Every structure is written in structure tokens, then in C-alpha cells.
N, CA, C and O of each residue as an XYZ file, in Angstrom:
376
protein
N     -36.925     -4.890    -27.754
C     -37.946     -3.850    -27.790
C     -38.067     -3.291    -29.212
O     -37.068     -3.162    -29.920
N     -39.279     -2.966    -29.619
C     -39.482     -2.368    -30.939
C     -38.919     -0.950    -31.014
O     -38.952     -0.199    -30.040
N     -38.411     -0.610    -32.174
C     -37.828      0.707    -32.408
C     -38.314      1.286    -33.725
O     -38.577      0.557    -34.682
N     -38.427      2.598    -33.760
C     -38.541      3.367    -34.991
C     -37.194      4.052    -35.127
O     -36.643      4.540    -34.140
N     -36.656      4.093    -36.345
C     -35.312      4.643    -36.510
C     -35.195      5.434    -37.800
O     -35.963      5.247    -38.744
N     -34.209      6.325    -37.813
C     -33.883      7.088    -39.014
C     -32.407      6.884    -39.301
O     -31.559      7.017    -38.418
N     -32.117      6.559    -40.555
C     -30.746      6.432    -41.028
C     -30.438      7.600    -41.957
O     -31.292      8.021    -42.738
N     -29.227      8.117    -41.871
C     -28.758      9.096    -42.854
C     -27.949      8.310    -43.881
O     -27.003      7.606    -43.529
N     -28.320      8.434    -45.130
C     -27.637      7.727    -46.215
C     -26.488      8.582    -46.735
O     -26.418      9.778    -46.455
N     -25.591      7.964    -47.490
C     -24.406      8.650    -47.999
C     -24.775      9.866    -48.866
O     -24.001     10.820    -48.951
N     -25.941      9.836    -49.502
C     -26.356     10.965    -50.344
C     -27.058     12.068    -49.544
O     -27.523     13.050    -50.122
N     -27.136     11.911    -48.214
C     -27.761     12.922    -47.361
C     -29.247     12.719    -47.137
O     -29.858     13.440    -46.348
N     -29.834     11.756    -47.814
C     -31.255     11.479    -47.622
C     -31.455     10.679    -46.332
O     -30.505     10.138    -45.765
N     -32.695     10.616    -45.890
C     -33.036      9.871    -44.686
C     -33.893      8.664    -45.040
O     -34.741      8.726    -45.931
N     -33.661      7.574    -44.335
C     -34.477      6.371    -44.450
C     -35.122      6.137    -43.094
O     -34.439      6.150    -42.070
N     -36.432      5.924    -43.078
C     -37.168      5.686    -41.839
C     -37.661      4.250    -41.829
O     -38.224      3.772    -42.814
N     -37.448      3.563    -40.715
C     -37.892      2.187    -40.595
C     -38.315      1.865    -39.176
O     -38.175      2.682    -38.266
N     -38.838      0.649    -39.003
C     -39.163      0.153    -37.670
C     -38.784     -1.320    -37.621
O     -38.763     -2.006    -38.644
N     -38.484     -1.794    -36.420
C     -38.005     -3.162    -36.265
C     -38.193     -3.627    -34.834
O     -38.343     -2.817    -33.918
N     -38.183     -4.927    -34.653
C     -38.192     -5.511    -33.306
C     -36.770     -5.623    -32.759
O     -36.578     -5.659    -31.544
N     -35.773     -5.680    -33.645
C     -34.380     -5.880    -33.238
C     -33.505     -4.846    -33.947
O     -33.077     -5.067    -35.080
N     -33.242     -3.730    -33.293
C     -32.523     -2.618    -33.921
C     -31.103     -3.011    -34.313
O     -30.655     -2.686    -35.413
N     -30.400     -3.694    -33.443
C     -29.011     -4.069    -33.738
C     -28.933     -4.938    -34.996
O     -28.088     -4.704    -35.861
N     -29.798     -5.926    -35.098
C     -29.809     -6.803    -36.274
C     -30.176     -6.020    -37.527
O     -29.540     -6.185    -38.568
N     -31.188     -5.175    -37.437
C     -31.635     -4.422    -38.614
C     -30.557     -3.469    -39.099
O     -30.368     -3.322    -40.307
N     -29.849     -2.821    -38.189
C     -28.756     -1.924    -38.597
C     -27.656     -2.705    -39.295
O     -27.083     -2.232    -40.276
N     -27.361     -3.891    -38.799
C     -26.373     -4.757    -39.429
C     -26.808     -5.131    -40.844
O     -25.994     -5.144    -41.768
N     -28.081     -5.432    -41.005
C     -28.607     -5.775    -42.330
C     -28.480     -4.603    -43.295
O     -28.047     -4.777    -44.434
N     -28.858     -3.411    -42.842
C     -28.735     -2.224    -43.696
C     -27.274     -1.984    -44.072
O     -26.967     -1.749    -45.241
N     -26.387     -2.040    -43.106
C     -24.969     -1.732    -43.335
C     -24.299     -2.724    -44.275
O     -23.356     -2.371    -44.983
N     -24.781     -3.959    -44.283
C     -24.170     -4.986    -45.136
C     -24.816     -5.059    -46.517
O     -24.437     -5.896    -47.336
N     -25.788     -4.188    -46.781
C     -26.444     -4.195    -48.083
C     -27.585     -5.179    -48.183
O     -28.096     -5.419    -49.277
N     -28.001     -5.761    -47.058
C     -29.093     -6.727    -47.052
C     -30.367     -6.151    -46.427
O     -31.288     -6.888    -46.076
N     -30.402     -4.834    -46.298
C     -31.593     -4.181    -45.762
C     -32.529     -3.831    -46.888
O     -32.746     -4.646    -47.785
N     -33.081     -2.657    -46.866
C     -34.015     -2.200    -47.888
C     -33.287     -1.872    -49.184
O     -32.098     -1.555    -49.175
N     -34.001     -1.950    -50.284
C     -33.429     -1.570    -51.580
C     -32.940     -0.123    -51.551
O     -31.901      0.203    -52.124
N     -33.700      0.738    -50.880
C     -33.335      2.154    -50.814
C     -31.949      2.335    -50.200
O     -31.118      3.054    -50.754
N     -31.694      1.696    -49.071
C     -30.407      1.886    -48.402
C     -29.293      1.118    -49.099
O     -28.132      1.525    -49.041
N     -29.626      0.031    -49.744
C     -28.616     -0.767    -50.452
C     -27.884      0.072    -51.502
O     -26.692     -0.117    -51.741
N     -28.610      0.994    -52.121
C     -28.029      1.850    -53.160
C     -27.405      3.126    -52.603
O     -26.889      3.946    -53.362
N     -27.450      3.298    -51.277
C     -26.988      4.550    -50.673
C     -26.066      4.311    -49.470
O     -26.110      5.051    -48.486
N     -25.250      3.289    -49.562
C     -24.319      2.946    -48.484
C     -23.106      3.856    -48.523
O     -22.717      4.309    -49.599
N     -22.504      4.134    -47.393
C     -22.871      3.653    -46.059
C     -24.019      4.468    -45.460
O     -24.314      5.583    -45.890
N     -24.648      3.870    -44.457
C     -25.723      4.532    -43.731
C     -25.303      4.690    -42.273
O     -24.458      3.956    -41.762
N     -25.921      5.672    -41.621
C     -25.591      5.960    -40.217
C     -26.893      6.144    -39.434
O     -27.784      6.870    -39.876
N     -27.005      5.498    -38.288
C     -28.153      5.693    -37.411
C     -28.057      7.088    -36.814
O     -27.065      7.425    -36.169
N     -29.100      7.909    -37.032
C     -29.069      9.274    -36.508
C     -30.171      9.553    -35.497
O     -30.132     10.567    -34.800
N     -31.165      8.652    -35.410
C     -32.249      8.843    -34.447
C     -32.962      7.516    -34.254
O     -33.098      6.737    -35.197
N     -33.414      7.257    -33.045
C     -34.281      6.100    -32.803
C     -35.160      6.350    -31.594
O     -34.831      7.125    -30.695
N     -36.280      5.669    -31.608
C     -37.253      5.779    -30.520
C     -37.726      4.379    -30.163
O     -38.125      3.610    -31.038
N     -37.683      4.057    -28.904
C     -38.138      2.753    -28.435
C     -39.620      2.819    -28.087
O     -40.069      3.758    -27.429
N     -40.369      1.828    -28.528
C     -41.804      1.733    -28.252
C     -42.080      0.480    -27.433
O     -41.246     -0.421    -27.349
N     -43.253      0.439    -26.837
C     -43.659     -0.748    -26.083
C     -44.104     -1.880    -27.002
O     -43.903     -3.056    -26.702
N     -44.712     -1.504    -28.132
C     -45.257     -2.520    -29.038
C     -44.835     -2.224    -30.472
O     -44.601     -1.069    -30.827
N     -44.738     -3.270    -31.299
C     -44.304     -3.106    -32.680
C     -45.310     -2.294    -33.495
O     -44.911     -1.566    -34.404
N     -46.598     -2.400    -33.192
C     -47.581     -1.616    -33.951
C     -47.413     -0.121    -33.686
O     -47.667      0.696    -34.572
N     -46.988      0.244    -32.477
C     -46.722      1.652    -32.175
C     -45.504      2.139    -32.958
O     -45.507      3.245    -33.500
N     -44.467      1.308    -33.014
C     -43.263      1.660    -33.775
C     -43.590      1.808    -35.253
O     -43.091      2.721    -35.911
N     -44.409      0.932    -35.769
C     -44.801      0.977    -37.176
C     -45.644      2.213    -37.482
O     -45.471      2.837    -38.529
N     -46.545      2.564    -36.586
C     -47.363      3.773    -36.782
C     -46.496      5.026    -36.791
O     -46.710      5.920    -37.610
N     -45.518      5.101    -35.889
C     -44.616      6.243    -35.855
C     -43.776      6.289    -37.129
O     -43.545      7.363    -37.683
N     -43.318      5.123    -37.593
C     -42.565      5.049    -38.852
C     -43.379      5.667    -39.991
O     -42.868      6.506    -40.732
N     -44.625      5.262    -40.131
C     -45.476      5.760    -41.212
C     -45.699      7.262    -41.097
O     -45.732      7.966    -42.106
N     -45.852      7.753    -39.875
C     -46.049      9.191    -39.683
C     -44.800      9.960    -40.127
O     -44.903     10.944    -40.859
N     -43.625      9.512    -39.684
C     -42.378     10.204    -40.025
C     -42.090     10.100    -41.518
O     -41.538     11.035    -42.098
N     -42.447      8.989    -42.152
C     -42.228      8.843    -43.594
C     -42.970      9.915    -44.385
O     -42.555     10.265    -45.489
N     -44.052     10.433    -43.837
C     -44.818     11.479    -44.510
C     -44.267     12.880    -44.303
O     -44.782     13.841    -44.875
N     -43.234     13.004    -43.498
C     -42.662     14.315    -43.196
C     -41.652     14.742    -44.251
O     -41.094     13.915    -44.972
N     -41.429     16.041    -44.326
C     -40.413     16.588    -45.216
C     -39.018     16.289    -44.669
O     -38.860     15.931    -43.502
N     -38.028     16.439    -45.515
C     -36.631     16.263    -45.107
C     -36.299     17.230    -43.967
O     -35.634     16.853    -43.001
N     -36.763     18.471    -44.084
C     -36.460     19.474    -43.050
C     -37.091     19.126    -41.706
O     -36.471     19.324    -40.661
N     -38.307     18.614    -41.725
C     -38.959     18.246    -40.461
C     -38.222     17.079    -39.810
O     -38.047     17.064    -38.592
N     -37.787     16.103    -40.604
C     -37.005     14.987    -40.068
C     -35.688     15.500    -39.479
O     -35.252     15.045    -38.422
N     -35.070     16.442    -40.168
C     -33.793     17.002    -39.700
C     -33.963     17.685    -38.341
O     -33.106     17.545    -37.468
N     -35.046     18.413    -38.159
C     -35.314     19.063    -36.875
C     -35.503     18.020    -35.780
O     -34.982     18.186    -34.677
N     -36.242     16.948    -36.067
C     -36.411     15.874    -35.087
C     -35.057     15.311    -34.679
O     -34.798     15.118    -33.491
N     -34.204     15.050    -35.640
C     -32.885     14.467    -35.379
C     -32.007     15.420    -34.575
O     -31.375     15.014    -33.599
N     -31.969     16.669    -34.979
C     -31.040     17.628    -34.374
C     -31.542     18.254    -33.081
O     -30.747     18.571    -32.197
N     -32.860     18.435    -32.961
C     -33.386     19.187    -31.819
C     -34.362     18.408    -30.951
O     -34.682     18.839    -29.843
N     -34.839     17.268    -31.438
C     -35.759     16.453    -30.660
C     -37.210     16.789    -30.926
O     -37.514     17.783    -31.585
N     -38.113     15.954    -30.412
C     -39.540     16.114    -30.696
C     -40.145     17.412    -30.175
O     -41.106     17.910    -30.762
N     -39.616     17.974    -29.098
C     -40.172     19.218    -28.551
C     -40.056     20.367    -29.553
O     -40.893     21.270    -29.556
N     -39.035     20.342    -30.397
C     -38.831     21.405    -31.385
C     -39.888     21.370    -32.487
O     -40.027     22.338    -33.235
N     -40.625     20.282    -32.597
C     -41.639     20.148    -33.643
C     -43.015     20.621    -33.194
O     -43.956     20.636    -33.988
N     -43.138     21.006    -31.929
C     -44.437     21.435    -31.413
C     -44.937     22.629    -32.231
O     -44.257     23.646    -32.361
N     -46.122     22.475    -32.767
C     -46.716     23.541    -33.561
C     -46.300     23.541    -35.025
O     -46.757     24.386    -35.795
N     -45.434     22.598    -35.425
C     -44.981     22.528    -36.818
C     -46.141     22.069    -37.697
O     -46.797     21.069    -37.407
N     -46.378     22.797    -38.753
C     -47.365     22.365    -39.742
C     -46.992     22.969    -41.089
O     -46.246     23.946    -41.153
N     -47.501     22.398    -42.139
C     -47.199     22.870    -43.476
C     -47.696     24.302    -43.688
O     -47.124     25.050    -44.481
N     -48.744     24.672    -42.991
C     -49.321     26.016    -43.179
C     -48.580     27.099    -42.405
O     -48.600     28.261    -42.809
N     -47.927     26.744    -41.305
C     -47.349     27.785    -40.450
C     -45.833     27.848    -40.489
O     -45.260     28.838    -40.033
N     -45.162     26.836    -41.013
C     -43.703     26.851    -40.985
C     -43.151     27.756    -42.071
O     -43.796     28.008    -43.088
N     -41.948     28.234    -41.831
C     -41.243     29.064    -42.812
C     -39.922     28.389    -43.087
O     -39.046     28.362    -42.223
N     -39.768     27.844    -44.275
C     -38.524     27.134    -44.626
C     -37.657     28.034    -45.476
O     -36.565     27.636    -45.882
């Protein structure tokens, strides 16, 4: 099944990706054969994932989350999607 996922890198940053095979992709990231971004920030830890029915849905969610701030991603990871209801750049207080 396709997945959208977030990794926490050793420097505290987040990496967002999507894949058809989550187990294989995590192995690739952990061994330094994933993205250039994670290769320079090992070790990485899976902190969130979402299963989709289709890879295009997973990819669309990946692109949406990539546009989010670090704080918004952190809320998704720690509190889940319901905590983001009503979140916007104009109304949030960071």
C-alpha cells in the first residue's frame, strides 16, 4: 500500500516522502541510500505515516505536508490531524 511518511533526522529536522513500499524505503533511508537530504542527517526515525489507497494520493499529501512549517508538522506528529483543524498562517500563534 502507498504511504506518506515523515522522518525525524538527527538534526531535528523533518523529511517528508511517499512510497509504495514503506519498509523498503525506510531501509534505504537508514542505510544512506535514500534521499540526499537524509543521507547527510543520519540516523533517521519514522515518526508519522499515513496509508493511502493510491500512490497519487500519497504523493499529493506529501507535497502538501512539504509546504508546511516545522511547527505544523510537529503538531501533526504529536497530536494528529484533528489538532490541525482551523490551522492557517493568518490565525495561528507560534
